[in-house]
VEXNULUM-295399 format. One record per residue: residue number from 1; x, y, z of N, C-alpha, C in turn. Coordinates in steps of 0.05 Angstrom, whole numbers, plus 5000, padded with zeros to 4 digits. Each point is the difference from the previous one (the first is absolute). Layout:
% VEXNULUM-295399
<NUM,<X,Y,Z>,<X,Y,Z>,<X,Y,Z>>
...
This chain:
% VEXNULUM-295399
<1,<0968,6647,3283>,<4996,4972,5000>,<5016,4983,5021>>
<2,<4986,4990,5016>,<5016,4984,5022>,<4998,4972,4996>>
<3,<5024,4984,4999>,<5000,4976,5004>,<5001,4987,5026>>
<4,<4985,4976,4999>,<4997,4988,5027>,<5027,4983,5004>>
<5,<5008,4997,5026>,<5025,4987,5006>,<4991,4972,5001>>
<6,<5023,4982,4988>,<4992,4973,4998>,<5012,4985,5027>>
<7,<5000,4975,5004>,<5011,4988,5024>,<5030,5001,4990>>
<8,<5008,4996,4976>,<5028,4998,4993>,<5011,5027,5008>>
<9,<4990,5021,4996>,<5010,5027,5007>,<5005,5007,5026>>
<10,<4982,4988,5015>,<5001,5003,5030>,<5023,4981,5011>>
<11,<5001,4978,4991>,<5024,4978,5007>,<5027,5010,4992>>
<12,<5001,5015,4973>,<5025,5009,4994>,<5006,5022,5018>>
<13,<4984,5021,5005>,<5005,5023,5017>,<5004,4989,5027>>
<14,<4990,4980,5009>,<5008,4989,5030>,<5027,4988,4999>>
<15,<5005,4985,4980>,<5029,4990,4998>,<5022,5019,4998>>
<16,<4993,5023,4987>,<5021,5022,4995>,<5002,5013,5028>>
<17,<4977,5006,5014>,<5000,5012,5030>,<5019,4983,5018>>
<18,<4993,4973,5001>,<5015,4984,5016>,<5031,4997,4992>>
<19,<5005,5000,4974>,<5027,5001,4994>,<5018,5024,5006>>
<20,<4986,5022,5000>,<5007,5026,5007>,<5010,5000,5030>>
<21,<4978,4989,5017>,<5003,5003,5026>,<5023,4983,5008>>
<22,<5003,4975,4987>,<5023,4979,5009>,<5025,5013,4993>>
<23,<5005,5014,4975>,<5024,5012,4994>,<5010,5024,5017>>
<24,<4977,5015,5012>,<5006,5021,5012>,<5006,4988,5032>>
<25,<4988,4982,5010>,<5005,4987,5026>,<5028,4989,4995>>
<26,<5009,4985,4976>,<5026,4987,5005>,<5023,5021,5001>>
<27,<4997,5021,4982>,<5018,5022,4996>,<5005,5017,5030>>
<28,<4977,5008,5012>,<5002,5017,5022>,<5012,4984,5024>>
<29,<4994,4974,5000>,<5010,4981,5024>,<5031,4989,4994>>
<30,<5005,5001,4975>,<5028,4992,4997>,<5021,5027,5000>>
<31,<4994,5018,4992>,<5010,5029,5001>,<5002,5008,5029>>
<32,<4979,4998,5017>,<4997,5011,5025>,<5024,5000,5020>>
<33,<5013,4976,5001>,<5029,5003,5015>,<5024,5010,4983>>
<34,<4997,5007,4977>,<5022,5010,4985>,<4997,5029,4997>>
<35,<4982,5012,4994>,<4996,5031,4995>,<4982,5013,5020>>
<36,<4998,5027,4996>,<4977,5014,5018>,<4975,4998,4991>>
<37,<4981,5006,5014>,<4973,4996,4997>,<4991,5014,4971>>
<38,<5007,5024,4995>,<4993,5015,4976>,<5008,4981,4975>>
<39,<5025,4994,4998>,<5009,4982,4980>,<4985,4975,4999>>
<40,<4994,4987,5019>,<4985,4972,5004>,<4972,5007,4986>>
<41,<4989,5019,5008>,<4973,5006,4988>,<5004,5005,4970>>
<42,<5018,5016,4990>,<5004,5005,4971>,<5008,4975,4989>>
<43,<5014,4982,5008>,<5007,4974,4985>,<4974,4987,4998>>
<44,<4981,4999,5024>,<4976,4990,4995>,<4982,5008,4978>>
<45,<5001,5028,4996>,<4984,5009,4977>,<5009,4992,4975>>
<46,<5028,5001,4999>,<5013,4988,4974>,<4995,4971,4995>>
<47,<4997,4987,5021>,<4994,4968,4993>,<4972,5000,4992>>
<48,<4984,5011,5009>,<4970,5004,4990>,<4998,5007,4972>>
<49,<5014,5023,4991>,<5002,5010,4974>,<5011,4979,4978>>
<50,<5021,4989,5009>,<5011,4976,4986>,<4979,4977,4995>>
<51,<4987,4992,5024>,<4982,4978,4998>,<4977,5008,4977>>
<52,<4987,5024,5000>,<4981,5010,4983>,<5011,4997,4972>>
<53,<5028,5013,4994>,<5010,4992,4977>,<5003,4975,4985>>
<54,<5005,4981,5016>,<5006,4975,4993>,<4976,4978,4999>>
<55,<4979,5013,5015>,<4972,4977,5003>,<4988,5001,4975>>
<56,<4997,4972,4991>,<4986,4996,4972>,<4979,4981,5002>>
<57,<4985,4993,4984>,<4977,4984,5000>,<5011,4970,5008>>
<58,<5017,4989,4991>,<5013,4974,5005>,<5027,5001,5012>>
<59,<5003,4979,5015>,<5026,4993,5013>,<5023,5008,4979>>
<60,<5003,4988,4977>,<5017,5001,4982>,<5008,5026,4988>>
<61,<4974,5018,4995>,<5004,5026,4993>,<5015,5017,5023>>
<62,<4992,4994,5025>,<5013,5014,5019>,<5031,4993,5004>>
<63,<5004,4978,5000>,<5027,4992,4998>,<5017,5007,4978>>
<64,<4990,5006,4977>,<5009,5012,4975>,<5006,5029,5005>>
<65,<4978,5013,5013>,<5006,5030,5006>,<5019,5003,5022>>
<66,<5001,4985,5024>,<5020,5003,5020>,<5027,4995,4987>>
<67,<5005,4984,4980>,<5025,4993,4992>,<5008,5024,4981>>
<68,<4983,5012,4984>,<5006,5023,4984>,<5008,5023,5018>>
<69,<4985,5003,5021>,<5010,5022,5018>,<5023,4993,5014>>
<70,<5009,4976,5008>,<5025,4995,5011>,<5023,5007,4979>>
<71,<4999,4988,4973>,<5018,5007,4983>,<5001,5031,4997>>
<72,<4980,5016,4998>,<5006,5030,4996>,<5010,5012,5024>>
<73,<4997,4988,5023>,<5011,5009,5025>,<5032,4995,4999>>
<74,<5007,4977,4988>,<5026,4991,4999>,<5016,5018,4974>>
<75,<4986,5008,4978>,<5014,5012,4983>,<5001,5028,5009>>
<76,<4979,5015,5017>,<5003,5023,5011>,<5022,5005,5021>>
<77,<5005,4977,5016>,<5027,5002,5017>,<5025,4999,4984>>
<78,<4999,4986,4981>,<5024,4994,4983>,<5009,5029,4989>>
<79,<4976,5015,4989>,<5009,5030,4984>,<5007,5018,5023>>
<80,<4988,4996,5024>,<5008,5023,5022>,<5026,4995,5008>>
<81,<5006,4971,5004>,<5028,4991,5008>,<5020,5009,4980>>
<82,<4998,4997,4976>,<5017,5010,4979>,<5003,5030,5000>>
<83,<4977,5015,5003>,<5001,5028,5001>,<5022,5007,5023>>
<84,<4991,4989,5023>,<5013,5011,5026>,<5035,4988,4998>>
<85,<5002,4983,4984>,<5029,4993,4994>,<5015,5020,4981>>
<86,<4982,5011,4980>,<5009,5021,4985>,<5003,5031,5012>>
<87,<4981,5007,5014>,<4994,5022,5015>,<4995,4995,5028>>
<88,<5024,4999,5020>,<4995,4996,5024>,<4982,5021,5012>>
<89,<4985,4990,5025>,<4980,5019,5014>,<5017,5022,5011>>
<90,<4989,5023,4998>,<5008,5022,5017>,<4973,5019,5008>>
<91,<5004,5003,5025>,<4976,5013,5014>,<4993,5028,4986>>
<92,<5016,5012,4992>,<5000,5029,4986>,<4985,4994,4975>>
<93,<5003,4978,4984>,<4987,4996,4974>,<4972,4993,5004>>
<94,<4988,4989,5023>,<4977,4994,5004>,<4978,5022,4999>>
<95,<5007,5026,5011>,<4983,5019,4997>,<4997,5014,4972>>
<96,<5021,4993,4983>,<5004,5013,4972>,<4983,4984,4984>>
<97,<4989,4979,5007>,<4986,4983,4981>,<4967,5006,5001>>
<98,<4995,5023,5016>,<4970,5008,5004>,<4995,5016,4976>>
<99,<4988,4988,4979>,<4990,5015,4977>,<4978,5024,5003>>
<100,<4986,4993,5023>,<4981,5025,5006>,<5012,5026,5004>>
<101,<5023,5000,5013>,<5013,5025,5009>,<5015,5013,4974>>
<102,<5009,4985,4982>,<5015,5009,4975>,<4984,5010,4984>>
<103,<4976,4990,4999>,<4974,5007,4978>,<4982,5026,5010>>
<104,<5003,5002,5027>,<4986,5023,5010>,<4969,4990,4999>>
<105,<4993,4974,5003>,<4973,4994,4998>,<4988,4999,5027>>
<106,<4983,5018,5006>,<4987,5001,5028>,<4975,4986,5000>>
<107,<4990,4991,4978>,<4973,4984,4999>,<5002,4975,5018>>
<108,<5026,4988,5004>,<4997,4978,5020>,<5005,5004,5030>>
<109,<5001,5027,5004>,<5007,5005,5029>,<5032,5002,5003>>
<110,<5002,5004,5028>,<5030,5008,5006>,<5016,4974,4997>>
<111,<5022,5005,4996>,<5020,4978,4991>,<5010,4986,5023>>
């Protein structure tokens, strides 16, 4: 059973595409002088993903979703910062946290 697209559906999809293109353009041009091209493009991709996550039917809903995302990011930063205060970073510890090697799980491919 196929439903026909309404004009509202087409407008919503067009608005999301424009918002994604704008966020990608802003991030790639802001980051371009600061980081290498690979990081620049990766930052643009994450900007598009963030845009899709916070894009809602109304502006108020989008602002609320964006604020919730900002709060979650700040909480994550605080928890990571606290962790690093308690357990300082060590390069040798980085490799020991790869759970695939410890469990012998080859289904995910090489570690």
